[in-house]
PDB file with SEQRES, HELIX, SHEET and CRYST1 records, atoms N, CA, C and O in Angstrom:
SEQRES   1 A   50  MET PRO PHE PHE ARG GLN TYR ILE ALA PRO LEU ILE ILE          
SEQRES   2 A   50  PHE ALA ILE PHE LEU PHE THR LEU VAL LEU VAL SER SER          
SEQRES   3 A   50  ARG ALA PHE LEU PRO ASP ASP MET VAL ALA PRO ALA PRO          
SEQRES   4 A   50  VAL GLY ALA ILE LEU SER HIS ARG PHE ILE SER                  
HELIX    1 AA1 PRO A    2  PHE A    3  1                                   2    
HELIX    2 AA2 PHE A    4  ILE A    8  3                                   5    
HELIX    3 AA3 ALA A    9  SER A   26  1                                  18    
HELIX    4 AA4 ARG A   27  PHE A   29  5                                   3    
HELIX    5 AA5 ASP A   32  VAL A   35  1                                   4    
HELIX    6 AA6 VAL A   40  ILE A   49  1                                  10    
CRYST1    1.000    1.000    1.000  90.00  90.00  90.00 P 1           1          
ATOM      1  N   MET A   1     -54.821  62.222  37.849  1.00  0.00           N  
ATOM      2  CA  MET A   1     -54.668  61.153  36.934  1.00  0.00           C  
ATOM      3  C   MET A   1     -54.144  61.878  35.593  1.00  0.00           C  
ATOM      4  O   MET A   1     -53.281  61.287  34.943  1.00  0.00           O  
ATOM      5  N   PRO A   2     -54.582  63.027  35.180  1.00  0.00           N  
ATOM      6  CA  PRO A   2     -54.085  63.620  34.002  1.00  0.00           C  
ATOM      7  C   PRO A   2     -52.643  64.034  34.075  1.00  0.00           C  
ATOM      8  O   PRO A   2     -51.987  64.102  33.035  1.00  0.00           O  
ATOM      9  N   PHE A   3     -52.120  64.308  35.223  1.00  0.00           N  
ATOM     10  CA  PHE A   3     -50.649  64.640  35.434  1.00  0.00           C  
ATOM     11  C   PHE A   3     -49.874  63.283  35.091  1.00  0.00           C  
ATOM     12  O   PHE A   3     -48.854  63.291  34.402  1.00  0.00           O  
ATOM     13  N   PHE A   4     -50.386  62.214  35.580  1.00  0.00           N  
ATOM     14  CA  PHE A   4     -49.737  60.839  35.372  1.00  0.00           C  
ATOM     15  C   PHE A   4     -49.811  60.484  33.987  1.00  0.00           C  
ATOM     16  O   PHE A   4     -48.855  59.940  33.435  1.00  0.00           O  
ATOM     17  N   ARG A   5     -50.863  60.748  33.390  1.00  0.00           N  
ATOM     18  CA  ARG A   5     -51.009  60.372  31.888  1.00  0.00           C  
ATOM     19  C   ARG A   5     -50.169  61.257  31.000  1.00  0.00           C  
ATOM     20  O   ARG A   5     -49.664  60.790  29.979  1.00  0.00           O  
ATOM     21  N   GLN A   6     -50.007  62.470  31.338  1.00  0.00           N  
ATOM     22  CA  GLN A   6     -49.290  63.509  30.453  1.00  0.00           C  
ATOM     23  C   GLN A   6     -47.812  63.465  30.800  1.00  0.00           C  
ATOM     24  O   GLN A   6     -47.022  63.667  29.878  1.00  0.00           O  
ATOM     25  N   TYR A   7     -47.326  63.219  32.057  1.00  0.00           N  
ATOM     26  CA  TYR A   7     -45.906  63.394  32.272  1.00  0.00           C  
ATOM     27  C   TYR A   7     -45.317  62.103  32.740  1.00  0.00           C  
ATOM     28  O   TYR A   7     -44.285  61.702  32.203  1.00  0.00           O  
ATOM     29  N   ILE A   8     -45.877  61.427  33.683  1.00  0.00           N  
ATOM     30  CA  ILE A   8     -45.213  60.257  34.291  1.00  0.00           C  
ATOM     31  C   ILE A   8     -45.102  59.065  33.254  1.00  0.00           C  
ATOM     32  O   ILE A   8     -44.015  58.541  33.013  1.00  0.00           O  
ATOM     33  N   ALA A   9     -46.323  58.650  32.632  1.00  0.00           N  
ATOM     34  CA  ALA A   9     -46.318  57.492  31.820  1.00  0.00           C  
ATOM     35  C   ALA A   9     -45.480  57.651  30.654  1.00  0.00           C  
ATOM     36  O   ALA A   9     -44.786  56.697  30.303  1.00  0.00           O  
ATOM     37  N   PRO A  10     -45.453  58.879  29.927  1.00  0.00           N  
ATOM     38  CA  PRO A  10     -44.502  58.863  28.725  1.00  0.00           C  
ATOM     39  C   PRO A  10     -42.976  58.922  29.313  1.00  0.00           C  
ATOM     40  O   PRO A  10     -42.044  58.526  28.614  1.00  0.00           O  
ATOM     41  N   LEU A  11     -42.788  59.381  30.489  1.00  0.00           N  
ATOM     42  CA  LEU A  11     -41.349  59.295  31.040  1.00  0.00           C  
ATOM     43  C   LEU A  11     -40.954  57.857  31.332  1.00  0.00           C  
ATOM     44  O   LEU A  11     -39.797  57.482  31.145  1.00  0.00           O  
ATOM     45  N   ILE A  12     -41.942  57.014  31.808  1.00  0.00           N  
ATOM     46  CA  ILE A  12     -41.560  55.739  32.076  1.00  0.00           C  
ATOM     47  C   ILE A  12     -41.364  54.838  30.770  1.00  0.00           C  
ATOM     48  O   ILE A  12     -40.514  53.949  30.713  1.00  0.00           O  
ATOM     49  N   ILE A  13     -42.232  55.156  29.730  1.00  0.00           N  
ATOM     50  CA  ILE A  13     -42.022  54.488  28.524  1.00  0.00           C  
ATOM     51  C   ILE A  13     -40.743  54.838  27.847  1.00  0.00           C  
ATOM     52  O   ILE A  13     -40.031  53.995  27.301  1.00  0.00           O  
ATOM     53  N   PHE A  14     -40.472  56.132  27.902  1.00  0.00           N  
ATOM     54  CA  PHE A  14     -39.161  56.609  27.268  1.00  0.00           C  
ATOM     55  C   PHE A  14     -37.901  56.052  28.037  1.00  0.00           C  
ATOM     56  O   PHE A  14     -36.890  55.728  27.414  1.00  0.00           O  
ATOM     57  N   ALA A  15     -37.985  55.957  29.316  1.00  0.00           N  
ATOM     58  CA  ALA A  15     -36.867  55.331  30.141  1.00  0.00           C  
ATOM     59  C   ALA A  15     -36.672  53.884  29.784  1.00  0.00           C  
ATOM     60  O   ALA A  15     -35.538  53.409  29.714  1.00  0.00           O  
ATOM     61  N   ILE A  16     -37.860  53.104  29.533  1.00  0.00           N  
ATOM     62  CA  ILE A  16     -37.788  51.754  29.196  1.00  0.00           C  
ATOM     63  C   ILE A  16     -37.121  51.666  27.779  1.00  0.00           C  
ATOM     64  O   ILE A  16     -36.226  50.850  27.558  1.00  0.00           O  
ATOM     65  N   PHE A  17     -37.539  52.444  26.925  1.00  0.00           N  
ATOM     66  CA  PHE A  17     -36.979  52.515  25.490  1.00  0.00           C  
ATOM     67  C   PHE A  17     -35.538  52.738  25.551  1.00  0.00           C  
ATOM     68  O   PHE A  17     -34.787  51.976  24.942  1.00  0.00           O  
ATOM     69  N   LEU A  18     -35.069  53.756  26.258  1.00  0.00           N  
ATOM     70  CA  LEU A  18     -33.607  53.998  26.409  1.00  0.00           C  
ATOM     71  C   LEU A  18     -32.810  52.831  27.004  1.00  0.00           C  
ATOM     72  O   LEU A  18     -31.700  52.476  26.609  1.00  0.00           O  
ATOM     73  N   PHE A  19     -33.498  52.288  27.983  1.00  0.00           N  
ATOM     74  CA  PHE A  19     -32.762  51.214  28.696  1.00  0.00           C  
ATOM     75  C   PHE A  19     -32.445  49.940  27.657  1.00  0.00           C  
ATOM     76  O   PHE A  19     -31.333  49.422  27.558  1.00  0.00           O  
ATOM     77  N   THR A  20     -33.564  49.556  26.944  1.00  0.00           N  
ATOM     78  CA  THR A  20     -33.428  48.614  25.944  1.00  0.00           C  
ATOM     79  C   THR A  20     -32.462  49.003  24.803  1.00  0.00           C  
ATOM     80  O   THR A  20     -31.749  48.134  24.299  1.00  0.00           O  
ATOM     81  N   LEU A  21     -32.421  50.230  24.400  1.00  0.00           N  
ATOM     82  CA  LEU A  21     -31.586  50.609  23.353  1.00  0.00           C  
ATOM     83  C   LEU A  21     -30.090  50.533  23.829  1.00  0.00           C  
ATOM     84  O   LEU A  21     -29.188  50.213  23.056  1.00  0.00           O  
ATOM     85  N   VAL A  22     -29.892  50.836  25.104  1.00  0.00           N  
ATOM     86  CA  VAL A  22     -28.457  50.701  25.520  1.00  0.00           C  
ATOM     87  C   VAL A  22     -28.158  49.226  25.662  1.00  0.00           C  
ATOM     88  O   VAL A  22     -27.040  48.835  25.326  1.00  0.00           O  
ATOM     89  N   LEU A  23     -29.020  48.399  26.111  1.00  0.00           N  
ATOM     90  CA  LEU A  23     -28.669  46.992  26.239  1.00  0.00           C  
ATOM     91  C   LEU A  23     -28.376  46.450  24.780  1.00  0.00           C  
ATOM     92  O   LEU A  23     -27.296  45.919  24.519  1.00  0.00           O  
ATOM     93  N   VAL A  24     -29.310  46.594  23.904  1.00  0.00           N  
ATOM     94  CA  VAL A  24     -29.015  46.185  22.571  1.00  0.00           C  
ATOM     95  C   VAL A  24     -27.776  46.736  21.922  1.00  0.00           C  
ATOM     96  O   VAL A  24     -27.072  46.004  21.227  1.00  0.00           O  
ATOM     97  N   SER A  25     -27.483  48.007  22.126  1.00  0.00           N  
ATOM     98  CA  SER A  25     -26.317  48.635  21.606  1.00  0.00           C  
ATOM     99  C   SER A  25     -25.091  48.142  22.132  1.00  0.00           C  
ATOM    100  O   SER A  25     -24.088  48.159  21.419  1.00  0.00           O  
ATOM    101  N   SER A  26     -25.048  47.653  23.433  1.00  0.00           N  
ATOM    102  CA  SER A  26     -23.895  47.213  24.072  1.00  0.00           C  
ATOM    103  C   SER A  26     -23.354  45.996  23.479  1.00  0.00           C  
ATOM    104  O   SER A  26     -22.163  45.715  23.608  1.00  0.00           O  
ATOM    105  N   ARG A  27     -24.196  45.238  22.816  1.00  0.00           N  
ATOM    106  CA  ARG A  27     -23.610  43.956  22.132  1.00  0.00           C  
ATOM    107  C   ARG A  27     -22.556  44.290  21.231  1.00  0.00           C  
ATOM    108  O   ARG A  27     -21.680  43.452  21.015  1.00  0.00           O  
ATOM    109  N   ALA A  28     -22.523  45.518  20.624  1.00  0.00           N  
ATOM    110  CA  ALA A  28     -21.334  45.853  19.666  1.00  0.00           C  
ATOM    111  C   ALA A  28     -20.039  45.942  20.385  1.00  0.00           C  
ATOM    112  O   ALA A  28     -18.982  45.800  19.769  1.00  0.00           O  
ATOM    113  N   PHE A  29     -20.073  46.168  21.653  1.00  0.00           N  
ATOM    114  CA  PHE A  29     -18.768  46.473  22.355  1.00  0.00           C  
ATOM    115  C   PHE A  29     -18.408  45.192  23.140  1.00  0.00           C  
ATOM    116  O   PHE A  29     -17.377  45.174  23.813  1.00  0.00           O  
ATOM    117  N   LEU A  30     -19.227  44.120  23.073  1.00  0.00           N  
ATOM    118  CA  LEU A  30     -18.740  42.785  23.730  1.00  0.00           C  
ATOM    119  C   LEU A  30     -17.533  42.156  22.935  1.00  0.00           C  
ATOM    120  O   LEU A  30     -17.282  42.469  21.771  1.00  0.00           O  
ATOM    121  N   PRO A  31     -16.879  41.331  23.594  1.00  0.00           N  
ATOM    122  CA  PRO A  31     -15.790  40.506  22.683  1.00  0.00           C  
ATOM    123  C   PRO A  31     -16.545  39.600  21.875  1.00  0.00           C  
ATOM    124  O   PRO A  31     -17.705  39.288  22.144  1.00  0.00           O  
ATOM    125  N   ASP A  32     -15.867  39.144  20.827  1.00  0.00           N  
ATOM    126  CA  ASP A  32     -16.394  38.444  19.712  1.00  0.00           C  
ATOM    127  C   ASP A  32     -17.006  36.974  20.411  1.00  0.00           C  
ATOM    128  O   ASP A  32     -18.074  36.540  19.978  1.00  0.00           O  
ATOM    129  N   ASP A  33     -16.406  36.369  21.314  1.00  0.00           N  
ATOM    130  CA  ASP A  33     -16.762  35.186  21.831  1.00  0.00           C  
ATOM    131  C   ASP A  33     -18.037  35.294  22.607  1.00  0.00           C  
ATOM    132  O   ASP A  33     -18.815  34.351  22.750  1.00  0.00           O  
ATOM    133  N   MET A  34     -18.231  36.631  23.156  1.00  0.00           N  
ATOM    134  CA  MET A  34     -19.538  36.574  23.932  1.00  0.00           C  
ATOM    135  C   MET A  34     -20.682  37.052  23.105  1.00  0.00           C  
ATOM    136  O   MET A  34     -21.795  37.006  23.628  1.00  0.00           O  
ATOM    137  N   VAL A  35     -20.574  37.480  21.952  1.00  0.00           N  
ATOM    138  CA  VAL A  35     -21.614  37.830  21.060  1.00  0.00           C  
ATOM    139  C   VAL A  35     -22.235  36.631  20.361  1.00  0.00           C  
ATOM    140  O   VAL A  35     -23.396  36.699  19.959  1.00  0.00           O  
ATOM    141  N   ALA A  36     -21.503  35.538  20.203  1.00  0.00           N  
ATOM    142  CA  ALA A  36     -22.054  34.273  19.751  1.00  0.00           C  
ATOM    143  C   ALA A  36     -23.031  33.678  20.552  1.00  0.00           C  
ATOM    144  O   ALA A  36     -22.941  33.900  21.759  1.00  0.00           O  
ATOM    145  N   PRO A  37     -24.020  32.914  20.122  1.00  0.00           N  
ATOM    146  CA  PRO A  37     -24.968  32.214  20.968  1.00  0.00           C  
ATOM    147  C   PRO A  37     -24.260  31.090  21.891  1.00  0.00           C  
ATOM    148  O   PRO A  37     -23.202  30.543  21.581  1.00  0.00           O  
ATOM    149  N   ALA A  38     -24.921  30.850  22.955  1.00  0.00           N  
ATOM    150  CA  ALA A  38     -24.270  29.844  23.815  1.00  0.00           C  
ATOM    151  C   ALA A  38     -24.323  28.496  23.139  1.00  0.00           C  
ATOM    152  O   ALA A  38     -25.250  28.157  22.403  1.00  0.00           O  
ATOM    153  N   PRO A  39     -23.286  27.753  23.426  1.00  0.00           N  
ATOM    154  CA  PRO A  39     -23.121  26.295  22.737  1.00  0.00           C  
ATOM    155  C   PRO A  39     -24.120  25.382  23.556  1.00  0.00           C  
ATOM    156  O   PRO A  39     -23.809  24.879  24.636  1.00  0.00           O  
ATOM    157  N   VAL A  40     -25.218  25.231  23.008  1.00  0.00           N  
ATOM    158  CA  VAL A  40     -26.179  24.371  23.615  1.00  0.00           C  
ATOM    159  C   VAL A  40     -25.814  22.870  23.607  1.00  0.00           C  
ATOM    160  O   VAL A  40     -26.065  22.105  24.539  1.00  0.00           O  
ATOM    161  N   GLY A  41     -25.238  22.554  22.535  1.00  0.00           N  
ATOM    162  CA  GLY A  41     -24.889  21.076  22.329  1.00  0.00           C  
ATOM    163  C   GLY A  41     -23.881  20.619  23.422  1.00  0.00           C  
ATOM    164  O   GLY A  41     -24.071  19.547  23.997  1.00  0.00           O  
ATOM    165  N   ALA A  42     -22.886  21.353  23.704  1.00  0.00           N  
ATOM    166  CA  ALA A  42     -21.924  21.102  24.663  1.00  0.00           C  
ATOM    167  C   ALA A  42     -22.506  20.906  26.064  1.00  0.00           C  
ATOM    168  O   ALA A  42     -22.057  20.062  26.838  1.00  0.00           O  
ATOM    169  N   ILE A  43     -23.533  21.727  26.359  1.00  0.00           N  
ATOM    170  CA  ILE A  43     -24.185  21.616  27.732  1.00  0.00           C  
ATOM    171  C   ILE A  43     -24.965  20.414  27.874  1.00  0.00           C  
ATOM    172  O   ILE A  43     -24.970  19.803  28.943  1.00  0.00           O  
ATOM    173  N   LEU A  44     -25.696  19.989  26.761  1.00  0.00           N  
ATOM    174  CA  LEU A  44     -26.497  18.828  26.686  1.00  0.00           C  
ATOM    175  C   LEU A  44     -25.661  17.582  26.830  1.00  0.00           C  
ATOM    176  O   LEU A  44     -26.000  16.643  27.551  1.00  0.00           O  
ATOM    177  N   SER A  45     -24.508  17.613  26.083  1.00  0.00           N  
ATOM    178  CA  SER A  45     -23.792  16.308  26.117  1.00  0.00           C  
ATOM    179  C   SER A  45     -23.086  16.198  27.434  1.00  0.00           C  
ATOM    180  O   SER A  45     -22.886  15.080  27.907  1.00  0.00           O  
ATOM    181  N   HIS A  46     -22.697  17.274  28.056  1.00  0.00           N  
ATOM    182  CA  HIS A  46     -22.090  17.176  29.376  1.00  0.00           C  
ATOM    183  C   HIS A  46     -22.946  16.586  30.427  1.00  0.00           C  
ATOM    184  O   HIS A  46     -22.497  15.845  31.301  1.00  0.00           O  
ATOM    185  N   ARG A  47     -24.350  16.974  30.310  1.00  0.00           N  
ATOM    186  CA  ARG A  47     -25.323  16.491  31.329  1.00  0.00           C  
ATOM    187  C   ARG A  47     -25.410  14.960  31.169  1.00  0.00           C  
ATOM    188  O   ARG A  47     -25.498  14.269  32.184  1.00  0.00           O  
ATOM    189  N   PHE A  48     -25.389  14.390  29.934  1.00  0.00           N  
ATOM    190  CA  PHE A  48     -25.549  12.946  29.730  1.00  0.00           C  
ATOM    191  C   PHE A  48     -24.314  12.198  30.116  1.00  0.00           C  
ATOM    192  O   PHE A  48     -24.463  11.023  30.454  1.00  0.00           O  
ATOM    193  N   ILE A  49     -23.107  12.722  30.110  1.00  0.00           N  
ATOM    194  CA  ILE A  49     -21.896  12.194  30.506  1.00  0.00           C  
ATOM    195  C   ILE A  49     -21.921  11.882  32.041  1.00  0.00           C  
ATOM    196  O   ILE A  49     -21.560  10.774  32.438  1.00  0.00           O  
ATOM    197  N   SER A  50     -22.318  12.786  32.846  1.00  0.00           N  
ATOM    198  CA  SER A  50     -22.247  12.661  34.261  1.00  0.00           C  
ATOM    199  C   SER A  50     -23.412  12.090  34.872  1.00  0.00           C  
ATOM    200  O   SER A  50     -23.457  11.936  36.092  1.00  0.00           O  
TER     201      SER A  50                                                      
END                                                                             
């Protein structure tokens, strides 16, 4: 158990941190139209039409 607490658990936490850092940073390289939020109004109005 001390081996897990000293080596494995911090490695897992650090890997999760790096993964989320890469995901958040990748938004800077997306095209401008993909960075904007999804158009919720268009989806809702389409559902009422059909």
